[in-house]
N, CA, C and O atoms as a Tripos MOL2 file, in Angstrom:
@<TRIPOS>MOLECULE
protein
  184   183    46     0     0
PROTEIN
NO_CHARGES

@<TRIPOS>ATOM
      1 N          31.6960  153.3250  -83.5140 N.3       1 MET1
      2 CA         30.5020  152.5030  -83.5240 C.3       1 MET1
      3 C          30.6770  151.3550  -84.5230 C.2       1 MET1
      4 O          31.0210  151.5870  -85.6820 O.2       1 MET1
      5 N          30.4460  150.1430  -84.0840 N.am      2 GLN2
      6 CA         30.6310  148.9820  -84.9330 C.3       2 GLN2
      7 C          29.3470  148.6660  -85.6850 C.2       2 GLN2
      8 O          28.2560  148.7070  -85.1160 O.2       2 GLN2
      9 N          29.4850  148.3490  -86.9690 N.am      3 GLN3
     10 CA         28.3360  148.0210  -87.8220 C.3       3 GLN3
     11 C          27.9700  146.5470  -87.6680 C.2       3 GLN3
     12 O          28.8450  145.6830  -87.7140 O.2       3 GLN3
     13 N          26.6840  146.2590  -87.4870 N.am      4 GLN4
     14 CA         26.2290  144.8810  -87.3690 C.3       4 GLN4
     15 C          25.9620  144.3260  -88.7680 C.2       4 GLN4
     16 O          25.3470  144.9880  -89.6030 O.2       4 GLN4
     17 N          26.4290  143.1150  -89.0060 N.am      5 THR5
     18 CA         26.1790  142.4640  -90.2990 C.3       5 THR5
     19 C          25.6100  141.0740  -90.0570 C.2       5 THR5
     20 O          25.7930  140.4940  -88.9870 O.2       5 THR5
     21 N          24.9290  140.5540  -91.0470 N.am      6 ASP6
     22 CA         24.3910  139.2010  -91.0330 C.3       6 ASP6
     23 C          24.9520  138.4450  -92.2280 C.2       6 ASP6
     24 O          25.4380  139.0550  -93.1810 O.2       6 ASP6
     25 N          24.8860  137.1360  -92.1780 N.am      7 VAL7
     26 CA         25.3560  136.2900  -93.2670 C.3       7 VAL7
     27 C          24.1780  135.4950  -93.7980 C.2       7 VAL7
     28 O          23.3770  134.9690  -93.0250 O.2       7 VAL7
     29 N          24.0730  135.4060  -95.1220 N.am      8 ALA8
     30 CA         23.0580  134.5740  -95.7630 C.3       8 ALA8
     31 C          23.7580  133.5890  -96.6860 C.2       8 ALA8
     32 O          24.6330  133.9770  -97.4590 O.2       8 ALA8
     33 N          23.3830  132.3290  -96.6120 N.am      9 VAL9
     34 CA         23.9240  131.3020  -97.4960 C.3       9 VAL9
     35 C          22.7710  130.8450  -98.3860 C.2       9 VAL9
     36 O          21.7740  130.3080  -97.9050 O.2       9 VAL9
     37 N          22.9250  131.0650  -99.6830 N.am     10 LEU10
     38 CA         21.8640  130.7730 -100.6340 C.3      10 LEU10
     39 C          22.3680  129.7910 -101.6870 C.2      10 LEU10
     40 O          23.5640  129.7470 -101.9780 O.2      10 LEU10
     41 N          21.4800  129.0230 -102.2430 N.am     11 GLY11
     42 CA         21.8490  128.0710 -103.2900 C.3      11 GLY11
     43 C          21.0150  128.3230 -104.5310 C.2      11 GLY11
     44 O          19.8790  128.7910 -104.4540 O.2      11 GLY11
     45 N          21.5950  128.0060 -105.6720 N.am     12 GLY12
     46 CA         20.8630  128.1660 -106.9280 C.3      12 GLY12
     47 C          21.5350  127.3900 -108.0300 C.2      12 GLY12
     48 O          22.6800  126.9610 -107.8840 O.2      12 GLY12
     49 N          20.8440  127.2070 -109.1200 N.am     13 GLY13
     50 CA         21.3740  126.4100 -110.2330 C.3      13 GLY13
     51 C          22.6260  127.0000 -110.8460 C.2      13 GLY13
     52 O          23.7100  126.4360 -110.6900 O.2      13 GLY13
     53 N          22.5080  128.1000 -111.5270 N.am     14 CYS14
     54 CA         23.6540  128.7350 -112.1730 C.3      14 CYS14
     55 C          24.1540  129.8340 -111.2410 C.2      14 CYS14
     56 O          23.6710  130.9650 -111.2940 O.2      14 CYS14
     57 N          25.1150  129.5030 -110.3920 N.am     15 PHE15
     58 CA         25.4680  130.4380 -109.2980 C.3      15 PHE15
     59 C          26.0900  131.7420 -109.7870 C.2      15 PHE15
     60 O          25.9830  132.7550 -109.0950 O.2      15 PHE15
     61 N          26.7360  131.7580 -110.9510 N.am     16 TRP16
     62 CA         27.3320  133.0120 -111.4240 C.3      16 TRP16
     63 C          26.2530  134.0440 -111.6750 C.2      16 TRP16
     64 O          26.4300  135.2160 -111.3440 O.2      16 TRP16
     65 N          25.1350  133.6290 -112.2550 N.am     17 ARG17
     66 CA         24.0280  134.5650 -112.5210 C.3      17 ARG17
     67 C          23.4520  135.0960 -111.2220 C.2      17 ARG17
     68 O          23.1930  136.2930 -111.0970 O.2      17 ARG17
     69 N          23.2510  134.2130 -110.2550 N.am     18 HIS18
     70 CA         22.6930  134.6400 -108.9620 C.3      18 HIS18
     71 C          23.6440  135.6090 -108.2510 C.2      18 HIS18
     72 O          23.2070  136.6110 -107.6860 O.2      18 HIS18
     73 N          24.9340  135.3080 -108.2810 N.am     19 ALA19
     74 CA         25.9090  136.1530 -107.6150 C.3      19 ALA19
     75 C          25.8920  137.5680 -108.2000 C.2      19 ALA19
     76 O          25.9850  138.5470 -107.4600 O.2      19 ALA19
     77 N          25.7740  137.6760 -109.5130 N.am     20 ALA20
     78 CA         25.7290  138.9910 -110.1500 C.3      20 ALA20
     79 C          24.4950  139.7750 -109.7030 C.2      20 ALA20
     80 O          24.5710  140.9810 -109.4690 O.2      20 ALA20
     81 N          23.3780  139.0960 -109.5870 N.am     21 ARG21
     82 CA         22.1440  139.7630 -109.1430 C.3      21 ARG21
     83 C          22.2200  140.1980 -107.6900 C.2      21 ARG21
     84 O          21.8480  141.3210 -107.3500 O.2      21 ARG21
     85 N          22.7050  139.3010 -106.8290 N.am     22 TYR22
     86 CA         22.7960  139.6390 -105.3940 C.3      22 TYR22
     87 C          23.7890  140.7670 -105.1540 C.2      22 TYR22
     88 O          23.5990  141.5600 -104.2320 O.2      22 TYR22
     89 N          24.8230  140.8590 -105.9450 N.am     23 ALA23
     90 CA         25.8050  141.9230 -105.7950 C.3      23 ALA23
     91 C          25.2050  143.3050 -106.0520 C.2      23 ALA23
     92 O          25.7350  144.3130 -105.5850 O.2      23 ALA23
     93 N          24.1040  143.3470 -106.7920 N.am     24 GLU24
     94 CA         23.4340  144.6210 -107.0950 C.3      24 GLU24
     95 C          22.4490  145.0630 -106.0020 C.2      24 GLU24
     96 O          21.9650  146.1950 -106.0250 O.2      24 GLU24
     97 N          22.1570  144.1840 -105.0630 N.am     25 VAL25
     98 CA         21.1810  144.4850 -104.0140 C.3      25 VAL25
     99 C          21.7780  145.4650 -103.0080 C.2      25 VAL25
    100 O          22.8840  145.2530 -102.5110 O.2      25 VAL25
    101 N          21.0560  146.5220 -102.7140 N.am     26 ARG26
    102 CA         21.5180  147.5250 -101.7550 C.3      26 ARG26
    103 C          21.7390  146.8750 -100.3990 C.2      26 ARG26
    104 O          20.8770  146.1530  -99.8990 O.2      26 ARG26
    105 N          22.8780  147.1290  -99.8200 N.am     27 GLY27
    106 CA         23.2040  146.6020  -98.5050 C.3      27 GLY27
    107 C          24.0550  145.3410  -98.5430 C.2      27 GLY27
    108 O          24.6380  144.9630  -97.5270 O.2      27 GLY27
    109 N          24.1350  144.6880  -99.6840 N.am     28 VAL28
    110 CA         24.9800  143.4930  -99.7910 C.3      28 VAL28
    111 C          26.4210  143.9520  -99.8790 C.2      28 VAL28
    112 O          26.7820  144.7380 -100.7540 O.2      28 VAL28
    113 N          27.2420  143.4560  -98.9660 N.am     29 MET29
    114 CA         28.6340  143.8860  -98.8950 C.3      29 MET29
    115 C          29.5690  142.9830  -99.6750 C.2      29 MET29
    116 O          30.5850  143.4480 -100.1910 O.2      29 MET29
    117 N          29.2430  141.6850  -99.7730 N.am     30 ARG30
    118 CA         30.1340  140.7370 -100.4300 C.3      30 ARG30
    119 C          29.3290  139.5590 -100.9580 C.2      30 ARG30
    120 O          28.3900  139.0960 -100.3100 O.2      30 ARG30
    121 N          29.7040  139.0790 -102.1360 N.am     31 VAL31
    122 CA         29.0750  137.8990 -102.7450 C.3      31 VAL31
    123 C          30.1870  136.9510 -103.1600 C.2      31 VAL31
    124 O          31.1670  137.3700 -103.7760 O.2      31 VAL31
    125 N          30.0410  135.6960 -102.8300 N.am     32 ALA32
    126 CA         31.0350  134.6850 -103.2220 C.3      32 ALA32
    127 C          30.3060  133.4930 -103.8160 C.2      32 ALA32
    128 O          29.3240  133.0180 -103.2470 O.2      32 ALA32
    129 N          30.7740  133.0100 -104.9450 N.am     33 SER33
    130 CA         30.1890  131.8410 -105.6020 C.3      33 SER33
    131 C          31.1040  130.6360 -105.4200 C.2      33 SER33
    132 O          32.3290  130.7560 -105.4440 O.2      33 SER33
    133 N          30.4870  129.4790 -105.2370 N.am     34 SER34
    134 CA         31.2760  128.2640 -105.0700 C.3      34 SER34
    135 C          30.3790  127.0620 -105.2790 C.2      34 SER34
    136 O          29.1560  127.1870 -105.3390 O.2      34 SER34
    137 N          30.9950  125.8980 -105.3880 N.am     35 TYR35
    138 CA         30.2650  124.6480 -105.4330 C.3      35 TYR35
    139 C          29.8240  124.2860 -104.0170 C.2      35 TYR35
    140 O          30.4500  124.6990 -103.0410 O.2      35 TYR35
    141 N          28.7580  123.5200 -103.9130 N.am     36 THR36
    142 CA         28.2630  123.1170 -102.5940 C.3      36 THR36
    143 C          29.3230  122.3370 -101.8260 C.2      36 THR36
    144 O          29.4880  122.5460 -100.6240 O.2      36 THR36
    145 N          30.0380  121.4500 -102.4930 N.am     37 ARG37
    146 CA         31.0760  120.6720 -101.8510 C.3      37 ARG37
    147 C          32.4240  121.0670 -102.4120 C.2      37 ARG37
    148 O          33.1380  120.2460 -102.9880 O.2      37 ARG37
    149 N          32.7640  122.3290 -102.2400 N.am     38 ALA38
    150 CA         33.9810  122.8910 -102.8290 C.3      38 ALA38
    151 C          35.2540  122.2580 -102.3160 C.2      38 ALA38
    152 O          36.3010  122.4190 -102.9440 O.2      38 ALA38
    153 N          35.2130  121.5500 -101.2100 N.am     39 GLY39
    154 CA         36.3940  120.9280 -100.6500 C.3      39 GLY39
    155 C          36.8190  119.6530 -101.3800 C.2      39 GLY39
    156 O          37.8870  119.1060 -101.1020 O.2      39 GLY39
    157 N          35.9910  119.1790 -102.3100 N.am     40 LEU40
    158 CA         36.3680  117.9790 -103.0540 C.3      40 LEU40
    159 C          37.5560  118.2420 -103.9540 C.2      40 LEU40
    160 O          37.7160  119.3450 -104.4780 O.2      40 LEU40
    161 N          38.3830  117.2380 -104.1320 N.am     41 VAL41
    162 CA         39.5640  117.3540 -104.9620 C.3      41 VAL41
    163 C          39.1890  117.4980 -106.4400 C.2      41 VAL41
    164 O          39.8120  118.2800 -107.1580 O.2      41 VAL41
    165 N          38.1990  116.7660 -106.8920 N.am     42 SER42
    166 CA         37.8750  116.7650 -108.3300 C.3      42 SER42
    167 C          36.4660  117.3390 -108.5970 C.2      42 SER42
    168 O          35.5570  116.5880 -108.9530 O.2      42 SER42
    169 N          36.2860  118.6200 -108.4340 N.am     43 CYS43
    170 CA         35.0300  119.2710 -108.7800 C.3      43 CYS43
    171 C          35.0770  119.6990 -110.2180 C.2      43 CYS43
    172 O          36.1090  120.1710 -110.6950 O.2      43 CYS43
    173 N          33.9760  119.5430 -110.9180 N.am     44 ALA44
    174 CA         33.8780  119.9790 -112.3050 C.3      44 ALA44
    175 C          32.4960  120.5920 -112.5210 C.2      44 ALA44
    176 O          31.4960  120.0670 -112.0320 O.2      44 ALA44
    177 N          32.4470  121.6580 -113.2270 N.am     45 TYR45
    178 CA         31.1850  122.3300 -113.5210 C.3      45 TYR45
    179 C          30.7440  121.8910 -114.9040 C.2      45 TYR45
    180 O          31.0320  122.5610 -115.8960 O.2      45 TYR45
    181 N          30.0440  120.7650 -114.9720 N.am     46 MET46
    182 CA         29.5860  120.2010 -116.2300 C.3      46 MET46
    183 C          28.1360  119.8350 -116.1320 C.2      46 MET46
    184 O          27.5580  119.3390 -117.1000 O.2      46 MET46
@<TRIPOS>BOND
     1     1     2 1
     2     2     3 1
     3     3     4 2
     4     3     5 am
     5     5     6 1
     6     6     7 1
     7     7     8 2
     8     7     9 am
     9     9    10 1
    10    10    11 1
    11    11    12 2
    12    11    13 am
    13    13    14 1
    14    14    15 1
    15    15    16 2
    16    15    17 am
    17    17    18 1
    18    18    19 1
    19    19    20 2
    20    19    21 am
    21    21    22 1
    22    22    23 1
    23    23    24 2
    24    23    25 am
    25    25    26 1
    26    26    27 1
    27    27    28 2
    28    27    29 am
    29    29    30 1
    30    30    31 1
    31    31    32 2
    32    31    33 am
    33    33    34 1
    34    34    35 1
    35    35    36 2
    36    35    37 am
    37    37    38 1
    38    38    39 1
    39    39    40 2
    40    39    41 am
    41    41    42 1
    42    42    43 1
    43    43    44 2
    44    43    45 am
    45    45    46 1
    46    46    47 1
    47    47    48 2
    48    47    49 am
    49    49    50 1
    50    50    51 1
    51    51    52 2
    52    51    53 am
    53    53    54 1
    54    54    55 1
    55    55    56 2
    56    55    57 am
    57    57    58 1
    58    58    59 1
    59    59    60 2
    60    59    61 am
    61    61    62 1
    62    62    63 1
    63    63    64 2
    64    63    65 am
    65    65    66 1
    66    66    67 1
    67    67    68 2
    68    67    69 am
    69    69    70 1
    70    70    71 1
    71    71    72 2
    72    71    73 am
    73    73    74 1
    74    74    75 1
    75    75    76 2
    76    75    77 am
    77    77    78 1
    78    78    79 1
    79    79    80 2
    80    79    81 am
    81    81    82 1
    82    82    83 1
    83    83    84 2
    84    83    85 am
    85    85    86 1
    86    86    87 1
    87    87    88 2
    88    87    89 am
    89    89    90 1
    90    90    91 1
    91    91    92 2
    92    91    93 am
    93    93    94 1
    94    94    95 1
    95    95    96 2
    96    95    97 am
    97    97    98 1
    98    98    99 1
    99    99   100 2
   100    99   101 am
   101   101   102 1
   102   102   103 1
   103   103   104 2
   104   103   105 am
   105   105   106 1
   106   106   107 1
   107   107   108 2
   108   107   109 am
   109   109   110 1
   110   110   111 1
   111   111   112 2
   112   111   113 am
   113   113   114 1
   114   114   115 1
   115   115   116 2
   116   115   117 am
   117   117   118 1
   118   118   119 1
   119   119   120 2
   120   119   121 am
   121   121   122 1
   122   122   123 1
   123   123   124 2
   124   123   125 am
   125   125   126 1
   126   126   127 1
   127   127   128 2
   128   127   129 am
   129   129   130 1
   130   130   131 1
   131   131   132 2
   132   131   133 am
   133   133   134 1
   134   134   135 1
   135   135   136 2
   136   135   137 am
   137   137   138 1
   138   138   139 1
   139   139   140 2
   140   139   141 am
   141   141   142 1
   142   142   143 1
   143   143   144 2
   144   143   145 am
   145   145   146 1
   146   146   147 1
   147   147   148 2
   148   147   149 am
   149   149   150 1
   150   150   151 1
   151   151   152 2
   152   151   153 am
   153   153   154 1
   154   154   155 1
   155   155   156 2
   156   155   157 am
   157   157   158 1
   158   158   159 1
   159   159   160 2
   160   159   161 am
   161   161   162 1
   162   162   163 1
   163   163   164 2
   164   163   165 am
   165   165   166 1
   166   166   167 1
   167   167   168 2
   168   167   169 am
   169   169   170 1
   170   170   171 1
   171   171   172 2
   172   171   173 am
   173   173   174 1
   174   174   175 1
   175   175   176 2
   176   175   177 am
   177   177   178 1
   178   178   179 1
   179   179   180 2
   180   179   181 am
   181   181   182 1
   182   182   183 1
   183   183   184 2
@<TRIPOS>SUBSTRUCTURE
     1 MET1         2 RESIDUE 1 A MET
     2 GLN2         6 RESIDUE 1 A GLN
     3 GLN3        10 RESIDUE 1 A GLN
     4 GLN4        14 RESIDUE 1 A GLN
     5 THR5        18 RESIDUE 1 A THR
     6 ASP6        22 RESIDUE 1 A ASP
     7 VAL7        26 RESIDUE 1 A VAL
     8 ALA8        30 RESIDUE 1 A ALA
     9 VAL9        34 RESIDUE 1 A VAL
    10 LEU10       38 RESIDUE 1 A LEU
    11 GLY11       42 RESIDUE 1 A GLY
    12 GLY12       46 RESIDUE 1 A GLY
    13 GLY13       50 RESIDUE 1 A GLY
    14 CYS14       54 RESIDUE 1 A CYS
    15 PHE15       58 RESIDUE 1 A PHE
    16 TRP16       62 RESIDUE 1 A TRP
    17 ARG17       66 RESIDUE 1 A ARG
    18 HIS18       70 RESIDUE 1 A HIS
    19 ALA19       74 RESIDUE 1 A ALA
    20 ALA20       78 RESIDUE 1 A ALA
    21 ARG21       82 RESIDUE 1 A ARG
    22 TYR22       86 RESIDUE 1 A TYR
    23 ALA23       90 RESIDUE 1 A ALA
    24 GLU24       94 RESIDUE 1 A GLU
    25 VAL25       98 RESIDUE 1 A VAL
    26 ARG26      102 RESIDUE 1 A ARG
    27 GLY27      106 RESIDUE 1 A GLY
    28 VAL28      110 RESIDUE 1 A VAL
    29 MET29      114 RESIDUE 1 A MET
    30 ARG30      118 RESIDUE 1 A ARG
    31 VAL31      122 RESIDUE 1 A VAL
    32 ALA32      126 RESIDUE 1 A ALA
    33 SER33      130 RESIDUE 1 A SER
    34 SER34      134 RESIDUE 1 A SER
    35 TYR35      138 RESIDUE 1 A TYR
    36 THR36      142 RESIDUE 1 A THR
    37 ARG37      146 RESIDUE 1 A ARG
    38 ALA38      150 RESIDUE 1 A ALA
    39 GLY39      154 RESIDUE 1 A GLY
    40 LEU40      158 RESIDUE 1 A LEU
    41 VAL41      162 RESIDUE 1 A VAL
    42 SER42      166 RESIDUE 1 A SER
    43 CYS43      170 RESIDUE 1 A CYS
    44 ALA44      174 RESIDUE 1 A ALA
    45 TYR45      178 RESIDUE 1 A TYR
    46 MET46      182 RESIDUE 1 A MET
């Protein structure tokens, strides 16, 4: 029997803090943090 999953894309100011909180939610299988435009060559978190 195959398990059905859904994907949620969320945004927030300090994404590391949000990722840590979402990882604690029951049923969440994976959390990934990134910049909104992560494909840019020169991203900086400043």
